[in-house]
N, C-alpha and C positions, 0 to 999 in steps of 0.2 A: 545368592543361595536363598529361596523362602525359608522364612522362619518355620517353627515346629506348629505355632498356631496357626498360620496360612497354610501348610500341609494339611492338618487337621480339617480345617474348614474346605478346603478344596475337596477331601475325601469325603466329608458329609455331604456336600453337594452334589458329587457324582454318584453317591447313594441314592439319592432323591429317586421316587418313583416318576418315570416320565408319564405325563398325563396328556401327551400329544394323542388326538384322537379326532383325525381330519374325518369330516363328515360329507355326504353327499348332497348336492343341489337342495334337493327337496326337504332334508332334514334340517339345512342349514337355514333355510327360509323360516322354519318354525322356529329354531332355537335363537335365531337374530330377533324375530318377533318378540318372544318372550323377553329377551335381555333387554330390547328397546324399551317394551313396556315398563319393565322395573326401572330403566333410568328416565322415563318421562314421568313416574311418580315421584322419583327421588330428586329431581330438578325442578318439578313443580312444587314440592316441599320446600326445598331450599330457597328459590326464588320468589315464591309467592308471598313469603312471611314479610319481604321487605315493604311491600306497599301497604300493609296493613298495621303495621308496628305503630303507627300513631293512634290507629284507632285501638288498639290492644292496649297501649299505655293509658289511654284516657279511660278506658273500662276498669282497669285495676288501679287507677288512680297512680300509676308508677311512670309518668311520663320523664321523670328524671333518672330512671334506671332502665327503661325499656331497652335501651341498646344492649343490656346484658344478654337479652333473647339471642341476637346474634351472635354475641362474643362467646356464650355457653356453646351454642352449636358449633362455632368454629373450632373452640379449644377441644370439644371431646372428639370432633371429626379429626383435627390434628393429629391427636393423642393416638388414635387408634389405627390410622391410615397405616403406620408403618408396621403394625402385628399382623395384618391379615394375608401378607404374601407368605410368611412362614407356616401361619395356621393352616392355609390352604394347601401348602406343600405337605404338611404332615397329614391332614385329616381328609384333604380332597377339596376339590373347588366347589361342587355342588353342594355338601352339607353347610358350608360356610356360607355360600351364596343364599341359601333357603334361611339360613339363620338370621342374616341381615335383613332380608325381606320382611320375615315375621317382627323383628324388633322395629322395625320402620311403622308397621301396621299398629303395633301396640302403642308406640310413641304418639303417632296421631290421633288415635282415641283418647289417650291420656291429655292431649293438649286441647282437645276438644271440650274436654271438662274439668279442666283446671281451675282451682277456686280461687287462686290468688296468683300475685306474680312470681314468687319464689318457685312455686310447683310449676308454674308455665316454664320458666327457665331452666329448671330440672328435667323436665320431659323434652324440650328443645334439645338438651344435651344428649339425651337417649336417642333422638332423631339423628344427631350430628353422627353419632357411633354407628348407627345402622346406615346412614348414607354414605359413610365412608366404605364401608363393607360392599355396598351394592355397586359403587363406583370403581373399586378396585377388582373386584371379582369379576365383574363384567369385561373387563379389559384381559385379565387373567384367562378367563375361558375362552374368548376371541382367540387368544394367542396358542391355545390348545387346539381348535376346532377347524382353523384356516391358516395357511401358509401365509408369510409376511408378504410375498408377492402379491397375493391375492386380496390382501386384507383391504386394500383401498375400494376394490369393488363391492365390498360389502359395507363400507363406511357410511353408506347413505341410511342404512338402518339407525345406525347409532345417531347419526347426525338428525334424523328424523325424532328420534327419541328425546335427546337432549336439547334440541332447537324447540320441539314441541312443548316441553316441560317449562323450558326458559320463558318462551311466549306466552303460553297459555296460564302457567301457574299465576303471574301476577294480575291477569285478566279475570281468572275464576275466584281468587281470593278477595279484589276489589268488589266483584258483584255481589259475592256472598256479604261482605262486609257492609255494602249499600243498602241492600234488598233484604237481608235477612240477619244474620250474625256472623262475625268473623270465625266462630266456632264451627260453623256450618261447612267450612274450607277443610278443616282437618277431618269431619265426618264423612266428607266426599272422598277423600284422599285413603282412608283406611280400607273400605271395601275394592277400590281399584287395586290398591296393593296387594290384597289378599287374593285376587284373581291372578295376579301377574305370578305371585308364588306357588298358585296351583298349577299352572301351565309349566313352570320351571320345573315343578315336582315330577311332572310326567314326561316332559319331553328333555330337559337337559342330559345330556349324556354323563354316566356315573364313572369315574376313574379312581376308585377308592383305592389309596396306597395300601402296600401290604405291611403288616407290622402288629406286634401286640400293644396294648394301650399304655404299659409300663415304658417301652421304647420309645413311644411318640412322645410321651409326656417328657421325657428326658432331653429330647431333642429340642424343645421350646427354649427360647432365650429369654428365661425370667429374669436376669439380671438387667438385660436389656430393656425389657418391658418397664419394670419399676423404675430404673434411672431415667429413661426417656420420659415416663410420665410425669415424674416429680418435675423434672426440667421444664416441660412445656407448660404444665399448669402453673407452677411458681414463676414463670418468666411472663406468661401472658397476663394472668390477674393483676398485678401492678401495672402492667403496661396499660391495659384496659381501664384501671380505676385510678391510677396516679394523677394526682393534680385535680381531681375532680370528686371522688370519693375517699380517695386516701392523700395525705399529703406526701409529696415526693420526698420530703426529709423525715417521713416518721419511721420508727424502728420496724413496724411490720413491713413496709415497703422495702427498705434496705435488706431486711434479713430474707424475704422472699427473693429477691435479686441474687443474694449471695449463696443460698441454697441451691436456687436453680441453676446458677452458673456451675456450682461445683459438682451438681448432678449430671449437667450436660457433660463435663470433662469425665466423670465416671463413665457415663455412657459409652463415650468413645473409646475408652480404655477396655470396657467390657466387650465391645463390638470387634477390637482389634486382637485382644490378647485372650479373652476368656471365653466367648460364646463358640461353640462348634458349629452353629448354624445361624449365623447374626443375622438380625433384621436389617441391618444397613452393612451391607459387606462393603468395607473401606476401600477394597481392590478396585471397586468400580471409580472411584474417584481419582484413582491413579491414570484414568484414561482421559485424556484433555477433551475430546469431543462429548464424553458423556458428562463430565464434571460441568463443561460450559453449558449443556443444554439443561442439566437440573438446576443450576444457577438461574437460568432463565426461567424455568417454572416457578421459582421462588418469588421473581421480582414482577413477572406479571400477573401472578396470584395476588400481589398487592394491590395491582391497579384493578383487577377484574372484580374482585369481590367489594373492594371500595366502591367503585362504579355502581354495583348492584344495589347498594345500600343509600350513597348519596346522589344519585340521579333522580331516584323518586322524591327524596328530601327537597331538591330544587324544584321539581315540577310542583310539588304540594305548599311547600312552605314559602317560596320565593314567587312562583306564579300564581298560587292560589287556585289550581286546578285540583279536582277532585282524584280519588284513588285510579277509578277505570281510566281517566285520562293518563295518570302516571303508569298505569300497566301497558296501556298502548305504546308511550314512547319507548318502553322496553322491548317491545316487539321489535322496533326500528332496529335493535341491536341483535335480536336473537334469530330471527327470519333470515337475514343475510349470512349471520354466522353458520347457521344450518345449512343453507344452501351451497356456500363456498365450502364449507367442510366436506360435503358430498362431492364436488367438483374436484377439489383437491386430492381426496382419495382415489378418484378415477384417473387423474393425471399421474399421481405416483405409482399405481400399478400399471399403467400403459408404458410409461417412459423410465421407471425403475429408478426415479430420481426424485429426492425429497428437499434437497438444499436449497433450490430455487423456489420452491414454495414457501418454506421457513423465511428465507430472506425478504421475498415479497410480503409476507404476512407482516413482519415486523417493521418494514417500511410504512405500509400502508396504516398499521396500528398507531405507529408514532404520529402519523399526520393527524389520525383522529383523535389522540389524546391531546394533542395542540390545540386542534379545534375547539375541543371541549371547553379548554380553558378561556375560550372568548364569550363563554355564554353571559348573558345579561338579563336583566329584568323585563327587557323588551324584544329579545331575540325572538323572531318569528317561529311558529310551531314547524313550519317546513323546513327551515334551516336547521332547528333541533333536530329533526328527523334525519336530515341527511348526515349531519355530523355524527350522529349516533352510529347510522348504517355504515360509515367509514369505520368506525371502530370494529364493527361487529364483522365485516368483511376481513378486516386484518387479524382479527381473533379466530375466524373461521379456517384461515391458512396456517394456525399454530396448534390447536388444541390437539389433534390427533396426528398431524404429521410428526410433532416432536416426540411422540410416543413411539412411532414406525422409526424414527431415526435413533431413539435410545436403544430399542430392541435390536437394530442392525448393528449396533456396537457392542453389544453383550451376548453373553454366550446363551444356549438355550437352559441351562441351570438356573441362571440369574434372571429369567425373565419375568418371574413373578416378583422377584425382589425390586427389580427396576421399576415395575409398575407402581408397586406401593410407595418405593422413595420418591418417584415423580409426583404421585400425588400428595404424600407427606410434605414435600416441600413446597408444592402449590397451596396446600392448606395453610401450611405455615406463614407463608407469604401472605395469604388472605387475612389471618388472624393478627399477623404484625401491623400489615396496612390498615385493618379497620381499626385498630389499636390506636395508631398513629394519627390515623384520620380524625378519630373522636378526640383526641388530644388537640389537633389542630384546630378543629372546628369551635370547640369550647374555649381556647385561648383567644382566637379570633374574635368570637361573640363578645367575650368580656371587654376586648380592646374597642371594639365598634359600636356597641350598644350604649345609648345614652345612660348616665348614672342613673335616673329614675328607673331604668328598665334593664339593670344589670343583673337582676334576679333571674331573667329569663334564660341567662346563658346556659344553665344546667337542663332546661326543658328543650333539648335539642331535636326532639322528634315530635313536638306539638307546639304549634304557633298560638300564643295567646291571642284571646278573642279581644282585639282591639280595634280601633277606628281613627281617621284622620291621620294626623301627623306621627303619633305613635305607631299607627300601623306601618306607615313608610319607613319609619325609622328601624323597624324590626325586620321589614322584608329586605331592606337595604343592607342591613348586618348581616342577615344569613346570606345574601348574594355575595357579599365581600368574603365570608367565612367559607362557603362550600366552594367558591373560586379558588381559594387559597389551598383547600383540600385538592382540588384538580391540578394545582400547579405543582404541589408537591408530588403528586403522584406520576405526572406525565414523564418525568426524567427516567423513571423505572423501566418504561418501555424503550426509550433512547438506549440504555444500557443493555437492554437484551438484544437490540440491533448490534450494538458493537460486539457483543459476545459471539454473534453469528461467525467471525473470522476464525474461530477455533472449531467450528463444525466442518467435519470432512465428509462430503457424499461419496461412499463406497458402495453404494448400490444397497439391495435389500437382502444381501446374504449376510447371515451372521458370522462371525469370526471363525468359528469352527467349521461352517460351511464353505467359507472361503479357503481355509486350510485343505480341507478335503479336495475341493477343486483343484489345487495347485499341485496336490500330491498326485491326483488322478492325470493332470496334464503332464506332469513330470514323467510318470510311468509310461505313458502315450508316447512321450517324445524319446525315452530310453528304448522302447520297443522298436520303434522307426530308424534310431540311430544303429543298432544292432542289427536290423534287417539291411540296412544300407552297406554296414561293414561286411556282413556275409556276401552280400552281391558283389563287392569289390574283390573279396578273396576268391570267389569263383570265376571272375574274370568276364570281360564283356560279352563272351560267345558262349558261356556254360550257361544249360538251362536250369531252371528250379528243380532239385530232385524230385521223382516221382514219389508219390505215396504209396504206389503200387510195387512190390518186390519185382524187381527187374533184372535179370542178368545180361541182357543184351546191351549194345551200344546205344548212345543216346540217340534218340531220333528213330529207332528201328519202327516200323509198322507192325501193330498187334492186331489182333483178331479177337473177338469176345464170343463163345459158343456156350449156350445154356443147355445142359442135358440133364437127365434124371439123375440124382444121386444114389448112392448105394444102399442108403437106407430108406424106408418109406417115410414120406412127409420131408425129405430133404431135397434139394435143387443143387447139381454141381455147376459152379461158373468156372469154366475154362478160359484161362487168358494165355494165349499162345500165339506167337509169330508165325508167320506162313511158312517158313521151313520145318523140316521134318527132323532136323538134327537136333531138337531141343526137347529137353524132359519137360512132359505135362506137368503143369501145376494147377491146382484146384483149391476153392475154399468153399467149404460146405455152409449153406445159409438156410436155417429155418425157413420153410416156406409159409 
């Protein structure tokens, strides 16, 4: 029997305002274009920073800490991902989406004028919060305006926005860094984001939930927000800085881990027993397919975000190519990912099956992750592009299809929560993956660098100006260290492939829709059985009773005569047999 807390949570979810607002084709084109534009800016901001981090680090004289720009963004992104679902359930999708776009515009402006490294890291954290909102709200809005069966047909818009941002972002940032200043990259993004926000203001459907401000405020899971934020921040900071900025055995690192762990336990208790509308409904994790897919998002997030940062590092610090070429190689991942994402959506909409797409994606991605581990200092550019493209094809079969699979296994009331939990776990995986990768890289560099060059192990995002044997030694050390990062990451994709055995492909109907279909089928079957039973009771030669009142024997011939009625405006319909020994019957029907 469900506990009191579970019943209270179900009642709160059932009372949520249904924000479903299915749109016509013309309006869908406009809305999807607006959402795709916002995603383009979001992903260009997120991925463009990777290629210019070495330049930013040199400009701020902070090459030993510049990796915190990525870590700060991911920590803030992860901390806020899980919050947006319930805020949008309570206050509506459109206001929360526009708030996120506005915050990203502000963050980009501030990054462009940042006076020092510390300010830059803080502004990147603001951008991470904004990006989390745009990413989550886009998926939630789509779930409201188009059915799950039709979502794949429109997935190309999202693929264009995400793939375009992934592909163009590194190229634009590299071009600005080479020919003007890296700051111009953020000045370019800010007005583009403002335009996307204006389009959303006018064309996004508004489905504001009803209720006064006090009631809405009480529904917010404040306990969950506080405990989750403390747990995430105090866990990821020592993971990111332990061993390099802080000693693992230092009281500060140990204290952060202890408090972070206790906060995580408190968060689970709050979500289980206290919150009426929990950000992370633990009931979702009792569903084996949902739990498996969410775990996959965590593990492939570790690999995906790590690659975004360490593939450019390989291109620049090992191969010695500039940031433009580095951005071009990221295109080899992002373009195939975008194209395959679109094609996979069309396949899912047509055949109503997502399992085969997810299986195929993880098989291909596992192959690609293994091939990336074979990079050397002399690998040809064509071979690098092909290997990266294989990973991109695999990722294209994963990102959107796993979300469709999740929503097919969850109720309509949890569709926003499952989006935010999926994004939260993927970002958590990314933050953990980046932290682990940074530790692996620095540890490997310390082992591989010659003693006279050991101090360069801390400048992981800036190659020192060396020549001759020293330069070769440093590049070899970077090659070995980055290969170790790739080798540590690759098994995570293999684990995702193994988790596919728990995914049950039940089509594109949500659980309640399947129950309704079964109930309708059962009712139809019951009516048919009753009809057959009545037919058996009447006997094989007895006809179906007439709906017309008839006193004659079955099968008697009747005639219909239409005459004027007794009252003006009426017509009398006389139904009588040809014999004269029957009383005339009539029905008055208004003419």
